[in-house]
N, C-alpha and C positions, 0 to 999 in steps of 0.2 A: 381495894385501894389502887392497885396497879391499873385496873380497868378504868377507874375514874380519872386517873392521871392521863391515860392514853386518849380518853374522850376529850379532855380539856385541851390536850395538845392539838387534836383535830380542829377543835373550835378556834383555838388560837391561830392555827394555820389558815383557816378560812377567813378569819378577821383580818389577818395580815394581807391576804390576797385581795380582799375588798378594799382595804386601805390603799394598796398599790394601784388598783384600778382607778380609784377616785383621784389619786395623784396624777395619773397619766391623762385622765379626762380633762384636768385643769389646764394641761399644756396645749390642747387642741383649740384652734381658733375657728369660729363659725365662718362659713363661706357666705360672702356678701353677694347678693343677687342684684344686678343692674336692672333697674326698672325699665321696661320697654316703652312705656307711655311717653317719657320725656324725649327719647330719640325720635320717635314718630312725630312728635310735636315740632321738634327742631327742623326736621326735613320738610314738613309741611310749611313751616314758617319761611324757610329759605325759598321754597317754590313760590310762595305767595309774593315774596319780595321781588323775585325775578319776573314774575307775571306783571306785577305792578310797574316795574321798570319798563318792561316791554310795552305795556299799555301807555305809559307816559311818553315813551319814545315815539310810539305811533301817533299819539295825540299831538306831539310837537309839530310845528310847521316851519318850513323855511321858504324864503322868497328867492326866486330865481328869475332870470330873464332868458327867454327862449326865442331866438331869432328876432330880438328887439321888442318882444312883448313880455310883460311881467306876469308871473304865475306864482301861486302859493301851493306848495307841495305838502301832502299829508301821506302818512304811511311810509313806504320804502322811499328813500331819498336817492333815486338813481336816474340815469338818463332815460331809461325805459319808462319810469313814472312820469318824467317831464314830457316825453312824447305822447303818452296817453292823456295827460292833463291838457296839453296844447292842442291835441287833435290833429297834429301834422301827419299828412299821408306819406310816411317814410317807408321806402321800399329797399330791401337789400339788393346788393349787386348780384351779377350773374357770374358763373364760371364759364370762361370763353376759351376757345382754341387759339392757337398762334395766329390764325388768319381771321379771327373775329367771330367765328361761329359759336352760338350759345350751346354749351355742353350740358349745363345744368342751371335751371332757373333758381334764383335766390341762393346760388352756391358761392356767392362772393362775400364781401364784407357786409355785416348786417346794417351798419350805419356809417356815416362820416360825420364826425363832430369835433368841435373844439370847446374846451372848458377853460375860460379865462385865457384863451389863446393857445392852449395846449391841446394837441391833436390826440384823438382816441377813436377807436371803433368798437369799444366795449359798452354794450347797452347797460351793464350792471355797474358802471362807473359810479362811485359814491359821490354825491353832491353835498355842498355846504351852503349855508345861508349867503345870499348875495352873489352866487356864482352866475357868470354870464355864459350862455350856451349858444352856439351856432350849429344847427343840426341839418343834415341833408341826406339824400339817398346814399346807401352804401356803394362803394366802388366795385367795379368788376374786377375779378381776379383772373389772370391769364394762367392757363395750365402750366405745370412744370414741364421742363424740356431737357433733353440731352444736348450737349454742346460739343461741336468739333470745329476746328479752324482750318482754313485754307489760306495760303499766302499768295498774294498777288505780286508777281515779280515786277519790280520797277524797270523802267526803260532808261535810256541814256542818250545824250546828245553829244556830238563831237564837233568842235568848230576850231577855226584858226589854222595856222601852219607853223611848223617848227619841230625841233628835236625834243623839246621838253613838253610832256603831256600832263599838265596838272589836272588832278581829279578832285572834284567835290562829290562825296558819296551820296547815293540815293537811299531811299528807304522803301522796303516792301510794304504793301498794304496788307490788311488782314480781312478776310471774309469769314464770318461765322456761319456755320450750318446748324440751325436749331431744329430738333425733331421733337414734336409734342409727345409727351408720355401717355396721354389719353387718346388724342385724335390721330397720332402718327403723322401729322402734317409736317412738311419740311419747309423751312423759310430760310433764305439766305440773307444775312444781315452784314452790311459793310461796316466793320468796326473802325477801320482807318483807311485813308487813301494812300496810295503809293506816291513817292516823290522821286522824280527822275534824277539820275546822276548827271553831272556836267563835266565834260573833259575839254579843256582849252589847250590847244597846241601853240607853242611860242618859242622864240629864240631870245636869249638875253642880249640886251644892248650894252656892250662893254665900252663903247666910245673909243678913246685912244689907249685904253688899257690893253696891253698885249698879254692877255691871259688865255690859257688853253686848259681844257679838261680832258685828261687822259683816262679812258675807262677800259677795264679788263673783264672778260667774260670767261665762263666755264671752268674757273678754278675754284679753290686753289689746287695746284698740282705739285707733286714732289719734284717733277722734272724742271719746271720753269719759274715757278712763283718766287722762290728764294733768290734766283739770279736777277729777276726783274726788280725785286725789292732792293737788292744791293745797288743796282744802277740808279734807281730813283733816289736812294739815299745819297749817293755820290754827287748827284746833280741838284740836291735840295728840291726835289720835285715831289709833289703830292698827287695822288691819283684816287680813283674810285673803283673798287673791286665789287663786281656783281657775283657773289659767291653762290655756288650751287650746293644744295643740301646733300646730295649723294656724295659729292666730292669732299665735303667737310667730314662726312662720316667715315671716309677712308683714311682715318688717322691724320687728317690735315688740319686739325683744330689748332695746333701750335702755329701753323702758318697764318691762320686767321687772326690769332692773338697778335702775332708780329705785325700784321698789316695795321691793326688798330693802334698798337703801341708806337708805331713809327709815324702816326699822324694821318693815315689814309682813311678814306670813308668806306664803310662796309655797307653794302646794300644787297638786295635779294635778286638772285639769278634764277628763281624758282627752285623747286625741289629736285626735279629730274628731267625737265623739258629742254635742256640746253641743246640737245641734238635736233630739235625741231627748228631748223634754221629758216624755215619759210612760214610766214604768218598764216598761210592757208592751212598748215597743219594744226594750228591752234583752233581754227574754226570748227574742227571736228570734235573738239572737247566740249563736254557739257559744262554748265555753270558750276556744278558741284566739283567737277574735276579741276577747273581753273581755280576755284576757291581753295581747293586742297593744295594745288601746286604752289600757290603763293603763300597761303597761310602756314603750311607745314615747312616750306622753305625758310620762312622767318622764325619758326619755332626751333629749327635746327641751329640757325645762327644764334638765337637766344639761349641755347643750351651751352654755348661757349662764351659769349659776351653778355654783359649785363645790359639791362634796359638803359637806353641813352647812349650806348656805345656803338649802335648801328642804326641805319636809317630805314624808315618804312617807305622806301621807293623800290621799284622793280624795273628790270629790263626783261620784257617778254621776248622770247625767241623771234627773230625777224625785226624787232624794234618797232613794229607797226601797232596801231591801235584802232579798234572798231567799237561800235556801240555795244556789241555783244561781249567783247573782251572787257570793256569798262564795267559792265554789270557783273562779270565774273570775279573781278579783283578789287572792286572799289571799297569793300569794307576793311581791307587790310592796308592799303597804300594811299599815299597822297599824290603819287605821280608814277607814270611809266616813262622811261628815258630811251629815246632813240639816239641818233647821232647825225652830225653834219659831214663827218669824214669817216669813210670805211676803208681801212687799210687793206682789206681783202685777205688778211692773214688767216682767216678761217679756211681758205683754200690751201693752207700750208705753203704760203708764198715764200720766196727766197728773201734773203736780206736786202738785196738791191730793190726788189719790188716794193717791199714795205718802206724802205728808206726813201724811195722816190715820192711816195704819198706823204710821208711825214715832212719832207722838205717843202711841201706846198700848202701847209696849214696856214690859217689866218686867225686873227684875234677873235675870241668867242667861240671857236670851234669845239665841238664835242667829238673826240676821236675814239673810234672803235678798234680795240685790240683784244688779243686773247692770251691768257696765261694757262689755259688748260683746254682739254677737248681735242687734242691732236698734236701734230709735230710742229713746234713753234720756236725752233732754234733760230730761224730767220728773224722772227720778231725780237728775240733777245739781242741779237747782234745789231739789228737796225736801231733799236733804242740806244744801245751802247754808243753808237756813232752819232745818232741824230740829236740827242738831248744836249750835249755840250755845244753843238753848233747853234741850236735854237736858243740856248741861253745867251750866247754871244750876240744874237740878234735882238735880245731884249725880252724874250718870252719868259713868262712865269707859269708854272704848272700848278693848278689849284684843283680842289675837289669840286664835285657837282654842287654840293651844298653852298660853297662859296660863290660859284658861278650863278646859281639861281637867286642870289641876293641882288643881282643886277636887274633893272627893270626890263619889261618886254620891249622888243623892237616894234616900231609902228610902221 
């Protein structure tokens, strides 16, 4: 009996395992296989549609006009198709050197065309129905080149006579040097012409106005400028100071400010050429050196005063002007100023020598004096004595800017 019971237990256990396996099998889902045939059919169908569209497109025609003649285009609707349909003998341009030598046949633009007025050189340009084409041979292409520039220095003319030298600036020309990247050929190409500067020398016509322009050079100086400013202020006199850059840099910027604040005109006495008292010394300077002397002199003044507080006029050492000097300074200034009366105080003259000259001045004179560059106590004392006397004679002392408002003498 126990053996029968154990056998039944085994049978029961096997039945239970079979039942459990059947239950698990019910939870599994079968794998669905995607049929291959419909996918292949879909791809073939799409390919067939595309082929049909291409065939239809190729079968379509458009009407165009080529150089005034109507044509019907089939197949590719491009300018190249229009050229083939029309039979036009269109030739591409060449690649040429800077001097016109052919470097490569048919190396230029393939065609020259307009489509409805729009330019193109693309043979594959897509056309549309009723387009109007004008087609011709392709244009030549010039080789690429390296570019460098040379400046053509302008000249100048000087005319007239007088202490005021008004300057109309010139303009340098430009010469381009082109070097072919393939041929190596060099070609000079004038990009712009030079324009000459013009300098007119003249004296102001003051009529019956008893006006005088006192001018001072080579300052400002710690020794004399302040005393001269005091004398000018006491006599209600205005003057023009041609300030030198190197002197301003010697801590004399406060004197320059005082000159401006008391109503005097500030102009350029160059940067450092004040000792060149003879114009022949200037002729030894290059154009670049002259340009620097005036340009940098104005820059130093501009480091103290604001724009509009000083004038773009200059007094070159010696007071003379030549064509070469004009070319060297004309881009910076509107005038070079000479003088009608030279007191000679640059020779460190005595009070009596300077006073004698001052007592002989006439209306409209531009008077040369110095507030720096030497020993000028004689100048200071002569001014102290002369200005009250000249005022009693009816003279007024004005700036060059005011004097140059008068018309030129004829």
